[in-house]
DSSP file (Angstrom, degrees, kcal/mol; ACC not computed):
  #  RESIDUE AA STRUCTURE BP1 BP2  ACC     N-H-->O    O-->H-N    N-H-->O    O-->H-N    TCO  KAPPA ALPHA  PHI   PSI    X-CA   Y-CA   Z-CA
    1    1 A M    >         0   0    0      0, 0.0     2,-1.0     0, 0.0     3,-0.8   0.000 360.0 360.0 360.0  66.2    7.6   53.3   12.6
    2    2 A H  T 3   -     0   0    0      1,-0.3     3,-0.1     3,-0.0     0, 0.0  -0.226 360.0 -34.2 -54.4  84.5    8.8   55.4   15.4
    3    3 A G  T 3  S+     0   0    0     -2,-1.0     2,-0.4     1,-0.3    -1,-0.3   0.365 104.4 122.4  85.4  -7.2   11.8   53.5   16.8
    4    4 A Q    <   -     0   0    0     -3,-0.8     2,-0.3    14,-0.0    -1,-0.3  -0.750  59.7-129.9 -92.6 138.2   10.5   50.0   16.1
    5    5 A A        -     0   0    0     -2,-0.4    13,-0.0    -3,-0.1    -3,-0.0  -0.626  21.8-123.6 -84.2 142.8   12.6   47.7   14.0
    6    6 A S        -     0   0    0     -2,-0.3     2,-0.1    11,-0.1    -1,-0.0  -0.707  25.4-119.8 -85.0 132.3   10.8   46.0   11.1
    7    7 A P        -     0   0    0      0, 0.0     9,-2.0     0, 0.0     2,-0.5  -0.408  29.0-113.0 -68.9 151.3   11.0   42.2   11.1
    8    8 A V  E     -A   15   0A   0      7,-0.2     7,-0.2    -2,-0.1     3,-0.1  -0.722  15.7-144.2 -89.1 129.2   12.6   40.7    8.1
    9    9 A D  E >>> -A   14   0A   0      5,-2.4     4,-2.6    -2,-0.5     5,-0.8  -0.821  11.0-164.7 -90.1 104.7   10.4   38.6    5.7
   10   10 A P  T 345S+     0   0    0      0, 0.0    -1,-0.2     0, 0.0     5,-0.0   0.800  83.9  56.0 -67.9 -25.2   12.7   35.8    4.6
   11   11 A S  T 345S+     0   0    0      1,-0.2    -2,-0.0    -3,-0.1    -3,-0.0   0.861 120.8  28.0 -73.3 -31.3   10.5   34.8    1.7
   12   12 A A  T <45S-     0   0    0     -3,-0.6    -1,-0.2     2,-0.2     3,-0.1   0.663  96.8-132.7-104.0 -18.9   10.4   38.2    0.1
   13   13 A G  T  <5S+     0   0    0     -4,-2.6     2,-0.3     1,-0.3    -2,-0.0   0.741  71.7 103.3  74.6  24.2   13.8   39.5    1.3
   14   14 A R  E   <S-A    9   0A   0     -5,-0.8    -5,-2.4    -7,-0.0    -1,-0.3  -0.894  75.6 -99.4-131.9 164.2   12.3   42.8    2.5
   15   15 A T  E     -A    8   0A   0     -2,-0.3    -7,-0.2    -7,-0.2   -10,-0.0  -0.452  32.2-157.2 -82.0 156.8   11.3   44.4    5.8
   16   16 A R        -     0   0    0     -9,-2.0     3,-0.1    -2,-0.1     6,-0.0  -0.996  21.7-108.0-137.1 138.5    7.7   44.3    6.9
   17   17 A P    >   -     0   0    0      0, 0.0     3,-1.8     0, 0.0   -11,-0.1  -0.289  47.3 -91.3 -62.8 150.0    5.9   46.7    9.5
   18   18 A V  T 3  S+     0   0    0      1,-0.2    11,-0.1   -14,-0.1     3,-0.1  -0.378 113.2  25.7 -60.8 136.6    5.0   45.2   12.9
   19   19 A G  T 3  S+     0   0    0      9,-1.2    -1,-0.2     1,-0.3     2,-0.1   0.271  86.4 132.1  92.0 -11.9    1.5   43.7   12.9
   20   20 A Q  S <  S-     0   0    0     -3,-1.8     8,-1.0     1,-0.1    -1,-0.3  -0.470  70.7 -91.9 -72.6 149.0    1.4   43.0    9.1
   21   21 A T  E     -B   27   0B   0      6,-0.2     6,-0.2     1,-0.2    -1,-0.1  -0.406  35.6-172.2 -67.6 128.9    0.3   39.5    8.3
   22   22 A R  E    S-     0   0B   0      4,-2.2     2,-0.3     1,-0.3     5,-0.2   0.875  72.8 -12.3 -84.0 -46.1    3.1   36.9    8.0
   23   23 A S  E >  S-B   26   0B   0      3,-1.1     3,-2.1     0, 0.0    -1,-0.3  -0.848 107.2 -46.4-144.7 178.5    0.9   34.0    6.7
   24   24 A V  T 3  S-     0   0    0      1,-0.3     3,-0.1    -2,-0.3    -2,-0.0  -0.281 125.3  -9.3 -58.0 118.0   -2.8   33.4    6.4
   25   25 A G  T 3  S+     0   0    0      1,-0.1     2,-0.5    -2,-0.1    -1,-0.3   0.459 111.3 106.6  78.6   0.1   -4.4   34.4    9.8
   26   26 A Q  E <   -B   23   0B   0     -3,-2.1    -4,-2.2     2,-0.0    -3,-1.1  -0.954  47.6-168.6-118.0 124.5   -1.1   34.8   11.6
   27   27 A T  E     -B   21   0B   0     -2,-0.5     2,-0.6    -6,-0.2    -6,-0.2  -0.801  23.8-120.3-108.7 153.1    0.3   38.2   12.6
   28   28 A F        +     0   0    0     -8,-1.0    -9,-1.2    -2,-0.3    -8,-0.1  -0.804  36.1 165.9 -93.6 124.1    3.8   38.9   13.9
   29   29 A N    >   -     0   0    0     -2,-0.6     3,-1.4   -11,-0.1     4,-0.2  -0.897  23.8-160.6-138.9 108.7    4.0   40.4   17.3
   30   30 A P  G >  S+     0   0    0      0, 0.0     3,-0.8     0, 0.0    -1,-0.1   0.738  90.6  61.7 -63.4 -22.2    7.3   40.4   19.1
   31   31 A K  G 3  S+     0   0    0      1,-0.2     0, 0.0     3,-0.0     0, 0.0   0.766 102.2  51.7 -75.6 -23.6    5.7   41.0   22.5
   32   32 A S  G <  S+     0   0    0     -3,-1.4    -1,-0.2     2,-0.1     2,-0.1   0.322  79.5 127.8 -96.5   9.4    3.8   37.7   22.2
   33   33 A S    <   -     0   0    0     -3,-0.8     2,-0.3    -4,-0.2    -5,-0.0  -0.394  56.2-130.5 -63.9 138.7    6.8   35.5   21.4
   34   34 A R        -     0   0    0      1,-0.1    -1,-0.1    -2,-0.1    -2,-0.1  -0.631  19.8-110.6 -95.2 153.1    7.1   32.5   23.7
   35   35 A S     >  -     0   0    0     -2,-0.3     4,-2.4     1,-0.1     5,-0.2  -0.280  27.4-109.4 -77.3 163.1   10.3   31.6   25.5
   36   36 A L  H  > S+     0   0    0      1,-0.2     4,-2.5     2,-0.2     5,-0.2   0.860 119.6  56.5 -61.2 -34.8   12.4   28.5   24.6
   37   37 A V  H  > S+     0   0    0      2,-0.2     4,-2.1     1,-0.2    -1,-0.2   0.902 107.6  48.2 -63.9 -41.4   11.3   26.9   27.8
   38   38 A E  H  > S+     0   0    0      2,-0.2     4,-1.9     1,-0.2    -2,-0.2   0.910 111.8  49.4 -64.4 -43.2    7.6   27.3   26.9
   39   39 A L  H  X S+     0   0    0     -4,-2.4     4,-0.7     1,-0.2    -2,-0.2   0.896 112.5  46.4 -65.4 -39.7    8.3   25.9   23.4
   40   40 A V  H  < S+     0   0    0     -4,-2.5     3,-0.5     1,-0.2    -1,-0.2   0.871 110.8  54.3 -67.3 -35.2   10.2   22.8   24.8
   41   41 A R  H  < S+     0   0    0     -4,-2.1     4,-0.4     1,-0.2    -2,-0.2   0.873 110.9  45.2 -66.2 -36.2    7.4   22.3   27.4
   42   42 A D  H  X S+     0   0    0     -4,-1.9     4,-2.5     1,-0.2    -1,-0.2   0.576  90.1  90.8 -81.8  -9.3    4.8   22.2   24.6
   43   43 A L  H  X S+     0   0    0     -4,-0.7     4,-2.8    -3,-0.5     5,-0.2   0.898  82.6  50.4 -57.5 -47.2    6.8   19.9   22.4
   44   44 A P  H  > S+     0   0    0      0, 0.0     4,-2.3     0, 0.0    -1,-0.2   0.903 112.6  47.8 -59.9 -38.5    5.4   16.6   23.7
   45   45 A T  H  > S+     0   0    0     -4,-0.4     4,-2.6     2,-0.2    -2,-0.2   0.924 113.0  48.7 -66.4 -42.0    1.8   17.8   23.2
   46   46 A L  H  X S+     0   0    0     -4,-2.5     4,-2.6     1,-0.2    -1,-0.2   0.898 110.9  50.1 -65.7 -38.6    2.6   19.0   19.7
   47   47 A L  H  X S+     0   0    0     -4,-2.8     4,-2.5     2,-0.2    -1,-0.2   0.885 110.9  48.8 -66.8 -37.6    4.3   15.7   18.8
   48   48 A V  H  X S+     0   0    0     -4,-2.3     4,-2.5    -5,-0.2    -2,-0.2   0.931 112.7  48.6 -65.9 -42.5    1.3   13.7   20.1
   49   49 A E  H  X S+     0   0    0     -4,-2.6     4,-2.4     1,-0.2    -2,-0.2   0.910 111.6  49.8 -63.0 -40.4   -1.0   15.9   18.1
   50   50 A L  H  X S+     0   0    0     -4,-2.6     4,-2.7     1,-0.2    -1,-0.2   0.915 110.6  49.4 -60.1 -44.6    1.2   15.5   15.0
   51   51 A A  H  X S+     0   0    0     -4,-2.5     4,-2.5     2,-0.2    -2,-0.2   0.885 111.0  49.9 -64.4 -39.2    1.2   11.8   15.4
   52   52 A K  H  X S+     0   0    0     -4,-2.5     4,-2.6     2,-0.2    -1,-0.2   0.920 112.3  47.4 -66.0 -41.1   -2.6   11.7   15.7
   53   53 A R  H  X S+     0   0    0     -4,-2.4     4,-2.6     2,-0.2    -2,-0.2   0.917 111.5  50.2 -66.5 -41.0   -3.0   13.8   12.6
   54   54 A E  H  X S+     0   0    0     -4,-2.7     4,-2.8     2,-0.2    -2,-0.2   0.925 111.6  49.2 -59.6 -44.5   -0.5   11.6   10.7
   55   55 A L  H  X S+     0   0    0     -4,-2.5     4,-2.9     2,-0.2    -2,-0.2   0.912 110.9  49.6 -63.6 -43.0   -2.5    8.5   11.8
   56   56 A N  H  X S+     0   0    0     -4,-2.6     4,-2.3     2,-0.2    -1,-0.2   0.903 111.8  48.3 -61.3 -42.0   -5.8   10.1   10.8
   57   57 A L  H  X S+     0   0    0     -4,-2.6     4,-2.3     2,-0.2    -2,-0.2   0.909 112.2  50.4 -62.8 -43.0   -4.3   11.0    7.4
   58   58 A F  H  X S+     0   0    0     -4,-2.8     4,-2.8     1,-0.2    -2,-0.2   0.932 111.8  45.8 -60.2 -49.5   -3.0    7.5    7.1
   59   59 A T  H  X S+     0   0    0     -4,-2.9     4,-2.3     2,-0.2    -1,-0.2   0.854 113.0  49.2 -65.4 -34.9   -6.3    5.8    7.9
   60   60 A S  H  X S+     0   0    0     -4,-2.3     4,-2.2    -5,-0.2    -1,-0.2   0.914 113.8  46.1 -70.8 -39.4   -8.3    8.0    5.6
   61   61 A E  H  X S+     0   0    0     -4,-2.3     4,-2.6     2,-0.2     5,-0.2   0.926 113.9  49.4 -65.0 -44.6   -5.9    7.4    2.7
   62   62 A L  H  X S+     0   0    0     -4,-2.8     4,-2.8     1,-0.2     5,-0.2   0.914 110.8  49.5 -59.8 -43.5   -5.9    3.7    3.4
   63   63 A A  H  X S+     0   0    0     -4,-2.3     4,-2.1     2,-0.2    -1,-0.2   0.901 111.4  49.4 -65.4 -40.1   -9.6    3.6    3.5
   64   64 A R  H  X S+     0   0    0     -4,-2.2     4,-1.9     1,-0.2    -2,-0.2   0.909 114.3  45.0 -62.5 -42.6   -9.9    5.5    0.2
   65   65 A R  H  X S+     0   0    0     -4,-2.6     4,-2.5     2,-0.2    -2,-0.2   0.894 112.7  49.7 -71.1 -38.4   -7.4    3.2   -1.4
   66   66 A L  H  X S+     0   0    0     -4,-2.8     4,-2.5    -5,-0.2    -1,-0.2   0.862 109.1  53.3 -69.9 -31.6   -9.0    0.0    0.0
   67   67 A K  H  X S+     0   0    0     -4,-2.1     4,-2.3     2,-0.2    -1,-0.2   0.945 111.1  45.6 -65.4 -46.8  -12.4    1.2   -1.2
   68   68 A A  H  X S+     0   0    0     -4,-1.9     4,-2.3     1,-0.2    -2,-0.2   0.891 113.6  50.0 -60.4 -41.2  -11.1    1.7   -4.7
   69   69 A A  H  X S+     0   0    0     -4,-2.5     4,-2.6     2,-0.2    -1,-0.2   0.894 108.9  52.6 -65.2 -38.5   -9.3   -1.7   -4.6
   70   70 A G  H  X S+     0   0    0     -4,-2.5     4,-2.3     2,-0.2    -2,-0.2   0.896 109.1  48.6 -64.0 -42.2  -12.6   -3.3   -3.4
   71   71 A I  H  X S+     0   0    0     -4,-2.3     4,-2.0     2,-0.2    -1,-0.2   0.912 111.6  50.5 -64.6 -41.1  -14.5   -1.8   -6.3
   72   72 A G  H  X S+     0   0    0     -4,-2.3     4,-2.1     1,-0.2    -2,-0.2   0.910 109.6  50.3 -60.3 -43.1  -11.7   -3.1   -8.7
   73   73 A V  H  X S+     0   0    0     -4,-2.6     4,-2.8     1,-0.2    -1,-0.2   0.899 107.5  54.7 -62.6 -40.7  -11.9   -6.6   -7.2
   74   74 A G  H  X S+     0   0    0     -4,-2.3     4,-2.4     1,-0.2    -1,-0.2   0.923 108.2  48.3 -59.0 -44.0  -15.7   -6.5   -7.7
   75   75 A F  H  X S+     0   0    0     -4,-2.0     4,-2.5     1,-0.2    -1,-0.2   0.893 110.5  51.7 -64.0 -38.2  -15.2   -5.8  -11.4
   76   76 A F  H  X S+     0   0    0     -4,-2.1     4,-2.8     2,-0.2    -2,-0.2   0.910 107.9  52.2 -63.3 -41.2  -12.7   -8.6  -11.6
   77   77 A V  H  X S+     0   0    0     -4,-2.8     4,-2.3     2,-0.2    -2,-0.2   0.945 110.9  47.6 -60.4 -47.1  -15.1  -11.0  -10.0
   78   78 A G  H  X S+     0   0    0     -4,-2.4     4,-2.0     1,-0.2    -1,-0.2   0.905 112.3  48.3 -60.3 -41.2  -17.8  -10.0  -12.5
   79   79 A A  H  X S+     0   0    0     -4,-2.5     4,-2.4     1,-0.2    -1,-0.2   0.900 111.0  51.9 -63.9 -40.0  -15.3  -10.4  -15.4
   80   80 A A  H  X S+     0   0    0     -4,-2.8     4,-2.4     2,-0.2    -2,-0.2   0.885 107.9  52.2 -61.5 -40.9  -14.3  -13.8  -13.9
   81   81 A F  H  X S+     0   0    0     -4,-2.3     4,-2.3     2,-0.2    -2,-0.2   0.943 113.2  42.9 -61.5 -49.7  -17.9  -15.0  -13.8
   82   82 A F  H  X S+     0   0    0     -4,-2.0     4,-2.1     1,-0.2    -1,-0.2   0.843 113.4  52.0 -67.3 -35.1  -18.6  -14.1  -17.4
   83   83 A G  H  X S+     0   0    0     -4,-2.4     4,-2.1    -5,-0.2    -1,-0.2   0.880 109.6  50.1 -67.1 -37.1  -15.3  -15.5  -18.5
   84   84 A L  H  X S+     0   0    0     -4,-2.4     4,-2.3     2,-0.2    -2,-0.2   0.902 109.9  49.9 -66.7 -41.6  -16.1  -18.8  -16.7
   85   85 A V  H  X S+     0   0    0     -4,-2.3     4,-1.8     1,-0.2    -2,-0.2   0.911 111.8  48.7 -64.1 -41.4  -19.6  -18.9  -18.4
   86   86 A A  H  X S+     0   0    0     -4,-2.1     4,-2.0     2,-0.2    -1,-0.2   0.870 109.2  53.6 -65.0 -36.2  -17.9  -18.3  -21.8
   87   87 A F  H  X S+     0   0    0     -4,-2.1     4,-2.1     2,-0.2    -2,-0.2   0.927 108.6  48.5 -64.4 -44.7  -15.4  -21.1  -21.0
   88   88 A W  H  X S+     0   0    0     -4,-2.3     4,-2.2     1,-0.2    -1,-0.2   0.821 108.6  54.0 -68.6 -30.8  -18.1  -23.6  -20.3
   89   89 A V  H  X S+     0   0    0     -4,-1.8     4,-2.4     2,-0.2    -1,-0.2   0.912 109.6  48.1 -66.7 -41.3  -19.9  -22.6  -23.5
   90   90 A L  H  X S+     0   0    0     -4,-2.0     4,-2.3     2,-0.2    -2,-0.2   0.884 109.7  51.8 -67.2 -35.0  -16.7  -23.4  -25.4
   91   91 A V  H  X S+     0   0    0     -4,-2.1     4,-2.4     2,-0.2    -2,-0.2   0.920 110.6  49.2 -64.1 -43.5  -16.3  -26.7  -23.5
   92   92 A T  H  X S+     0   0    0     -4,-2.2     4,-2.9     1,-0.2     5,-0.2   0.917 110.9  50.2 -61.9 -42.3  -19.9  -27.6  -24.5
   93   93 A A  H  X S+     0   0    0     -4,-2.4     4,-2.5     1,-0.2    -1,-0.2   0.885 108.8  51.9 -64.2 -37.1  -19.1  -26.6  -28.1
   94   94 A A  H  X S+     0   0    0     -4,-2.3     4,-2.4     2,-0.2    -2,-0.2   0.924 111.4  46.7 -65.8 -42.1  -16.0  -28.8  -28.1
   95   95 A V  H  X S+     0   0    0     -4,-2.4     4,-1.7     2,-0.2    -2,-0.2   0.946 115.1  46.1 -61.5 -48.1  -18.1  -31.7  -26.9
   96   96 A L  H  < S+     0   0    0     -4,-2.9     4,-0.4     1,-0.2    -2,-0.2   0.871 113.4  49.5 -64.7 -35.9  -20.8  -31.1  -29.5
   97   97 A G  H >< S+     0   0    0     -4,-2.5     3,-1.1    -5,-0.2     4,-0.3   0.905 112.1  47.3 -68.4 -41.0  -18.2  -30.6  -32.2
   98   98 A L  H >X S+     0   0    0     -4,-2.4     4,-1.9     1,-0.2     3,-1.3   0.769  99.3  71.0 -69.6 -25.1  -16.4  -33.9  -31.3
   99   99 A A  T 3< S+     0   0    0     -4,-1.7    -1,-0.2     1,-0.3    -2,-0.2   0.666  87.1  64.7 -68.0 -14.8  -19.8  -35.6  -31.2
  100  100 A H  T <4 S+     0   0    0     -3,-1.1    -1,-0.3    -4,-0.4    -2,-0.2   0.765 110.8  36.1 -75.6 -23.5  -19.9  -35.4  -35.0
  101  101 A A  T <4 S+     0   0    0     -3,-1.3    -2,-0.2    -4,-0.3    -1,-0.1   0.784 130.8  15.3 -98.3 -32.0  -16.9  -37.7  -35.2
  102  102 A V  S  < S-     0   0    0     -4,-1.9    -1,-0.1     1,-0.1     5,-0.1  -0.842 100.9 -69.4-133.5 168.1  -17.5  -40.1  -32.3
  103  103 A P     >  -     0   0    0      0, 0.0     4,-2.3     0, 0.0     3,-0.3  -0.256  48.7-113.8 -58.6 153.8  -20.6  -40.9  -30.1
  104  104 A A  H  > S+     0   0    0      1,-0.2     4,-2.2     2,-0.2     5,-0.2   0.868 115.7  53.6 -58.1 -42.3  -21.6  -38.1  -27.8
  105  105 A W  H  > S+     0   0    0      1,-0.2     4,-1.7     2,-0.2    -1,-0.2   0.882 111.1  46.6 -64.8 -38.6  -20.7  -40.0  -24.6
  106  106 A L  H  > S+     0   0    0     -3,-0.3     4,-2.7     2,-0.2    -2,-0.2   0.884 109.3  54.4 -70.1 -40.5  -17.2  -40.6  -26.0
  107  107 A A  H  X S+     0   0    0     -4,-2.3     4,-2.3     1,-0.2    -2,-0.2   0.918 108.9  48.8 -61.2 -41.6  -16.8  -37.0  -27.0
  108  108 A A  H  X S+     0   0    0     -4,-2.2     4,-2.3     1,-0.2    -1,-0.2   0.897 112.2  48.7 -63.2 -42.0  -17.7  -35.9  -23.3
  109  109 A I  H  X S+     0   0    0     -4,-1.7     4,-2.5     2,-0.2    -2,-0.2   0.882 109.3  51.9 -66.0 -39.6  -15.2  -38.4  -21.9
  110  110 A I  H  X S+     0   0    0     -4,-2.7     4,-2.1     2,-0.2    -2,-0.2   0.950 112.6  45.3 -61.6 -48.2  -12.4  -37.3  -24.3
  111  111 A V  H  X S+     0   0    0     -4,-2.3     4,-2.0     1,-0.2    -2,-0.2   0.903 112.8  51.2 -61.9 -40.8  -12.9  -33.6  -23.2
  112  112 A A  H  X S+     0   0    0     -4,-2.3     4,-2.3     1,-0.2    -1,-0.2   0.896 108.3  51.2 -64.1 -39.9  -13.1  -34.6  -19.5
  113  113 A V  H  X S+     0   0    0     -4,-2.5     4,-2.2     2,-0.2    -1,-0.2   0.888 108.2  52.6 -65.5 -38.7   -9.8  -36.6  -19.8
  114  114 A L  H  X S+     0   0    0     -4,-2.1     4,-2.2     1,-0.2    -1,-0.2   0.906 109.8  48.6 -62.4 -39.3   -8.2  -33.5  -21.4
  115  115 A F  H  X S+     0   0    0     -4,-2.0     4,-2.4     2,-0.2    -2,-0.2   0.873 109.9  52.3 -68.3 -37.7   -9.4  -31.4  -18.4
  116  116 A L  H  X S+     0   0    0     -4,-2.3     4,-2.3     2,-0.2    -2,-0.2   0.870 108.4  49.9 -65.9 -35.5   -8.1  -34.0  -15.9
  117  117 A I  H  X S+     0   0    0     -4,-2.2     4,-2.4     2,-0.2    -2,-0.2   0.942 112.2  47.8 -66.7 -45.4   -4.6  -33.9  -17.6
  118  118 A A  H  X S+     0   0    0     -4,-2.2     4,-2.6     1,-0.2    -2,-0.2   0.903 111.4  52.0 -58.2 -41.2   -4.6  -30.1  -17.4
  119  119 A T  H  X S+     0   0    0     -4,-2.4     4,-2.5     1,-0.2    -1,-0.2   0.918 109.3  49.2 -62.8 -43.9   -5.7  -30.3  -13.7
  120  120 A G  H  X S+     0   0    0     -4,-2.3     4,-2.5     2,-0.2    -2,-0.2   0.929 112.0  47.8 -60.1 -48.0   -2.9  -32.7  -12.9
  121  121 A I  H  X S+     0   0    0     -4,-2.4     4,-2.5     1,-0.2     5,-0.2   0.948 114.3  46.0 -60.4 -48.6   -0.3  -30.5  -14.5
  122  122 A L  H  X S+     0   0    0     -4,-2.6     4,-2.4     1,-0.2    -1,-0.2   0.876 112.5  50.8 -64.5 -36.1   -1.5  -27.4  -12.8
  123  123 A A  H  X S+     0   0    0     -4,-2.5     4,-2.4    -5,-0.2    -1,-0.2   0.914 109.8  50.2 -66.2 -41.8   -1.8  -29.1   -9.4
  124  124 A F  H  X S+     0   0    0     -4,-2.5     4,-2.1     2,-0.2    -2,-0.2   0.927 113.5  45.5 -59.4 -47.1    1.8  -30.4   -9.8
  125  125 A L  H  X S+     0   0    0     -4,-2.5     4,-2.4     1,-0.2     5,-0.2   0.897 111.8  52.6 -63.8 -39.3    3.1  -26.9  -10.6
  126  126 A G  H  X S+     0   0    0     -4,-2.4     4,-2.4    -5,-0.2    -2,-0.2   0.924 109.7  47.7 -62.3 -44.7    1.1  -25.4   -7.8
  127  127 A I  H  X S+     0   0    0     -4,-2.4     4,-2.1     1,-0.2    -1,-0.2   0.911 111.5  51.2 -61.8 -43.1    2.5  -27.8   -5.2
  128  128 A R  H  X S+     0   0    0     -4,-2.1     4,-0.8     1,-0.2    -2,-0.2   0.913 114.4  41.8 -64.2 -43.4    6.0  -27.2   -6.5
  129  129 A F  H  X S+     0   0    0     -4,-2.4     4,-1.1     1,-0.2    -1,-0.2   0.832 111.1  57.3 -73.1 -31.0    5.7  -23.4   -6.2
  130  130 A L  H  X S+     0   0    0     -4,-2.4     4,-0.9    -5,-0.2     3,-0.4   0.888 101.7  56.0 -65.4 -37.9    3.8  -23.6   -2.9
  131  131 A K  H  < S+     0   0    0     -4,-2.1     3,-0.3     1,-0.2    -1,-0.2   0.813 103.9  54.7 -64.4 -29.2    6.8  -25.5   -1.4
  132  132 A R  H  < S+     0   0    0     -4,-0.8    -1,-0.2     1,-0.2    -2,-0.2   0.822 111.8  43.5 -71.3 -29.8    9.0  -22.6   -2.3
  133  133 A G  H  < S+     0   0    0     -4,-1.1    -1,-0.2    -3,-0.4    -2,-0.2   0.491  88.1 128.2 -95.5  -4.4    6.9  -20.1   -0.5
  134  134 A V     <  +     0   0    0     -4,-0.9     0, 0.0    -3,-0.3     0, 0.0  -0.861  66.7  33.2-103.7 131.8    6.2  -22.1    2.7
  135  135 A P  S    S-     0   0    0      0, 0.0     2,-1.7     0, 0.0    -1,-0.1   0.617  88.1-142.6 -76.9 151.2    6.7  -20.9    5.4
  136  136 A P        +     0   0    0      0, 0.0    -2,-0.1     0, 0.0    -3,-0.1  -0.125  55.5 129.8 -79.9  45.4    5.8  -17.4    4.3
  137  137 A V        -     0   0    0     -2,-1.7     2,-1.8    -4,-0.1     3,-0.1  -0.873  64.6-126.4-100.2 124.2    8.5  -15.6    6.3
  138  138 A P     >  -     0   0    0      0, 0.0     4,-2.4     0, 0.0     5,-0.2  -0.512  30.5-173.4 -72.0  90.1   10.6  -13.2    4.4
  139  139 A K  H  > S+     0   0    0     -2,-1.8     4,-2.5     1,-0.2     5,-0.2   0.857  77.8  51.1 -55.9 -42.8   13.9  -14.8    5.5
  140  140 A E  H  > S+     0   0    0      2,-0.2     4,-2.2     1,-0.2    -1,-0.2   0.907 111.8  47.3 -64.3 -42.1   16.1  -12.1    3.9
  141  141 A S  H  > S+     0   0    0      2,-0.2     4,-2.3    -3,-0.2    -2,-0.2   0.907 112.3  49.1 -66.3 -41.7   14.2   -9.3    5.6
  142  142 A V  H  X S+     0   0    0     -4,-2.4     4,-2.2     2,-0.2    -2,-0.2   0.916 111.8  49.2 -63.2 -43.9   14.3  -11.0    9.0
  143  143 A D  H  X S+     0   0    0     -4,-2.5     4,-2.2     1,-0.2    -1,-0.2   0.900 110.3  51.2 -60.2 -43.6   18.0  -11.6    8.7
  144  144 A G  H  X S+     0   0    0     -4,-2.2     4,-2.0     2,-0.2    -2,-0.2   0.880 109.7  50.0 -62.9 -40.7   18.6   -8.0    7.7
  145  145 A L  H  X S+     0   0    0     -4,-2.3     4,-2.4     2,-0.2    -1,-0.2   0.887 108.7  52.2 -65.2 -40.7   16.6   -6.8   10.8
  146  146 A K  H  X S+     0   0    0     -4,-2.2     4,-2.5     1,-0.2    -2,-0.2   0.914 109.0  50.0 -62.0 -42.6   18.6   -9.1   13.0
  147  147 A Q  H  X S+     0   0    0     -4,-2.2     4,-2.5     1,-0.2    -2,-0.2   0.893 109.6  51.7 -62.5 -39.9   21.8   -7.6   11.7
  148  148 A D  H  X S+     0   0    0     -4,-2.0     4,-2.3     2,-0.2    -2,-0.2   0.908 110.2  48.4 -64.4 -40.4   20.5   -4.1   12.3
  149  149 A V  H  X S+     0   0    0     -4,-2.4     4,-2.1     2,-0.2    -2,-0.2   0.944 112.4  48.0 -64.3 -45.4   19.6   -4.9   15.9
  150  150 A H  H  X>S+     0   0    0     -4,-2.5     5,-3.1     1,-0.2     4,-0.8   0.884 111.2  51.7 -62.8 -36.6   23.0   -6.5   16.5
  151  151 A A  H ><5S+     0   0    0     -4,-2.5     3,-0.6     3,-0.2    -1,-0.2   0.909 108.9  49.9 -65.9 -40.8   24.6   -3.4   14.9
  152  152 A L  H 3<5S+     0   0    0     -4,-2.3    -2,-0.2     1,-0.2    -1,-0.2   0.858 111.5  49.0 -64.7 -35.7   22.7   -1.1   17.2
  153  153 A K  H 3<5S-     0   0    0     -4,-2.1    -1,-0.2    -5,-0.2    -2,-0.2   0.626 118.0-114.6 -76.2 -14.2   23.8   -3.2   20.2
  154  154 A G  T <<5S+     0   0    0     -4,-0.8     2,-0.3    -3,-0.6    -3,-0.2   0.660  77.4 119.8  87.0  17.1   27.4   -3.0   18.9
  155  155 A M      < +     0   0    0     -5,-3.1    -1,-0.3    -6,-0.2    -2,-0.1  -0.760  53.0  14.9-110.5 158.9   27.6   -6.7   18.3
  156  156 A G  S    S-     0   0    0     -2,-0.3     2,-0.4    -3,-0.1    -9,-0.0  -0.064  95.6 -43.4  78.2-176.4   28.3   -8.6   15.1
  157  157 A K        +     0   0    0      2,-0.0     2,-0.3     0, 0.0    -6,-0.1  -0.738  61.9 154.0 -95.0 137.6   29.6   -7.5   11.7
  158  158 A Y        -     0   0    0     -2,-0.4     2,-0.3    -8,-0.1   -10,-0.0  -0.983  41.6-105.6-155.8 156.1   28.5   -4.3   10.1
  159  159 A D              0   0    0     -2,-0.3    -2,-0.0     1,-0.1     0, 0.0  -0.611 360.0 360.0 -85.0 143.5   29.8   -1.8    7.6
  160  160 A R              0   0    0     -2,-0.3    -1,-0.1     0, 0.0     0, 0.0   0.424 360.0 360.0-100.3 360.0   31.0    1.6    8.8
């Protein structure tokens, strides 16, 4: 190495001859080093490229996850269908079983009244919980964001 200093390889802690591979496909050549001005000039382009790649990664990952979720939802729909069919078979069995004690028309009315009572209870609970969630604005998060904006502007109370 006639007079040339060997660059230091920080990962191995030893010197390396000029021209030896630093990483896959990249060789070190001190004469091709770019100036700080050139690096700063290329920074916006590199940042845009990085943002585009991150967005592509995000969209591909999101598409993959949504596809898997869609398949899962399809299986749940199938399970719900068969569960509903089984439920109605049990309702029919309840009516037919009750028909041994009372006339068939009365057995059907008794089962229907039980379902109407269950419907009323579930509707009441649904309305109650729906009122808690309307409007669907996350009030605590919005308040926190407002406080952050005020803190950035130098207004309002905030912890230091």
